[in-house]
N, C-alpha and C positions, 0 to 999 in steps of 0.2 A: 418550567423549572424541573430539574431533576431532584432526586431525594436529598442530595447534598446542597441544594440551593443554587447550583450553577445552571445557567441557561445553556442550551445546546446549540452548537454551531455544526452544521452538516458540511463535510468536506467531500466534494464530488470528484470521484475518479473518472477517467475517460470512459470506463465501462458503464458507469451510471448514465452518462449522456448517450452513449452508443446503444444502450438498451432500447431506446425509443419509448420507454414507459414514461408516463407522466410523473413529474417530480413535484410534489406539493409540500413545501415546508414554509414555515413562517417567513415573512418578508425580512430581508437583511440577515438571515441566519444560514446562508449558503455561501461557501467559498470554494475556490479551486485554485490551481497554480497556473502560471503563465504557460508552462509546458503542456498542460491539458489544452489550453486555448490554441496553442500552436499545432496540436494534432488534428484539429478540426478545420478543414479547408473551406473557404467561402464557396457558397453554392450548395444546394442539396438540402434535404430534409433535416439531417442531423445538425448541420451548421445552423440552420434556421431555428431548430429547437434550442441550441446553445445560446443564440442571440435572444430568444424569448426568455430563457432563464436569466440572462444578464439584465433584461428589462424588468424582471420580477425581483431583482435584488441580489443575484449571484455576483459576488465580487471576486476579483482576481488578486491573489496575494503571493508574495515571495517569502518562503520560509527563511528563518535565520540560518546563518552558517553554522552556528553551534548545534542546532537541531539536525541539520543535514549530517554533520559529523557524527552525532549520536546515532542516527539511523545507520550510517555506514559501519559504525562499531558494532551495533547490535546484529546487523546482517552478516557480519563476519562470524559472530557467535552462532547464529541460527543456520548459517550456510546459504541464506537466500540472496547473497550479494550478486550472483550471476543470474538470478531468477527475476530480478527487479530492474526496471528501466529507470532512467534519471527522473522521469515523470513520476513513477511509483515512489521513489525516494522522496521527492518533493511533497507528495500527498501525505506520506507518513510524517515528514518533518513539520508540515503545517499542523497536523494533529498534536504533535509534541508541543509546538509553540502555543496552541490554543489551550491545551491542558495545563500549561504552566501559567496561564492567566486566570481570570475569574470565571472562565467559561469552560464548558466540556465539549471537546471535539468528538464527533462521530463520523467515521469514514463510511461513505456509501460506495461500495465496490463489490464486484464479483470476482476480483483477482485473488486467488487463493494464497499467493505469496504475500500480498499486502495484508490479507487477513491473518496469516501466520505470524508475521512480524508484529502486527497490531496486538494480537493476543499475547504475545511474549511481553510487550510493553504495557499490557493492561489498558489498551486503548479500545474503546467501543467501536464496533463496525456493524453495518447492516448490509446484507447482500440485496441485490435488486431483482435478479432473474434466477439465480442459483439458490441452493439451500444453505450455502456457507460451509465453512470447515467444521469438522467435528473433532479433529485431532490436530495438535500442534506438532510440527516436525522439526527436528534438527537434522540438517543435511551435512554430508561430508563427501570428500572426493575419494574415489577408489580407482585404482589402476585396472584397466581392462585386461592387461597382460598378466602381471604377477599378483594382482589382488590386494596389494598394499593399500591401506587406508591412510589418508592424510587429513589432519585437522585444518591446515591452511588450504586455501583455494589455489590449486595448481592445475595447469592444463596438461603438462607432460610429466610422466613419472620419472624422477631423477634416478631411479634404480634400474629400470629396464627400457625407458624411452618411449613407452606406449602412452597413448592418450588416456586421460582419466575421464570418469563419468561421475555424475552426482548421484548419490544414493542416500536413503534414509538411515541415519545413525541411531536416532531414537524418536519415539512418538509418545504423545501424552494426550489422553482424552481431555477435551476442554468442557468447561461448564458454561451453559447458556444462561 
């Protein structure tokens, strides 16, 4: 149980499984999305590790459409929308669904963009191989040619026609 009385549910990102590190959580307190399952192809050590986790209580869930929509709205704000895969968005949405219930979702991931969005949403995360983020970023698009910055995510500058790049607009130290 956590301080607030909510039991923890651990949400495993693909990076947690691919790490090859042993994952030991209480039985029936681990979930992941179908898209994570789809990323692990039959045969091989990592697929076998995934099957073992399923035998130990890892369940596969589909996040609500409302939570996916919320994640997409937040990633538009943080600028992480192009930095996250559909799988990443599902992992974050599962955490939103769990945190809206009587339980507390904790994402297990080394993906810095997932951690960035999770921190923005005040969702707990734990890295598995890396040290984890120390700053939360807001990303924006900037034209490579004329230097104009855009709040919205665009690929080609409407002013000069040059491709844009993603740059840090602001950063904030996070508390651990």
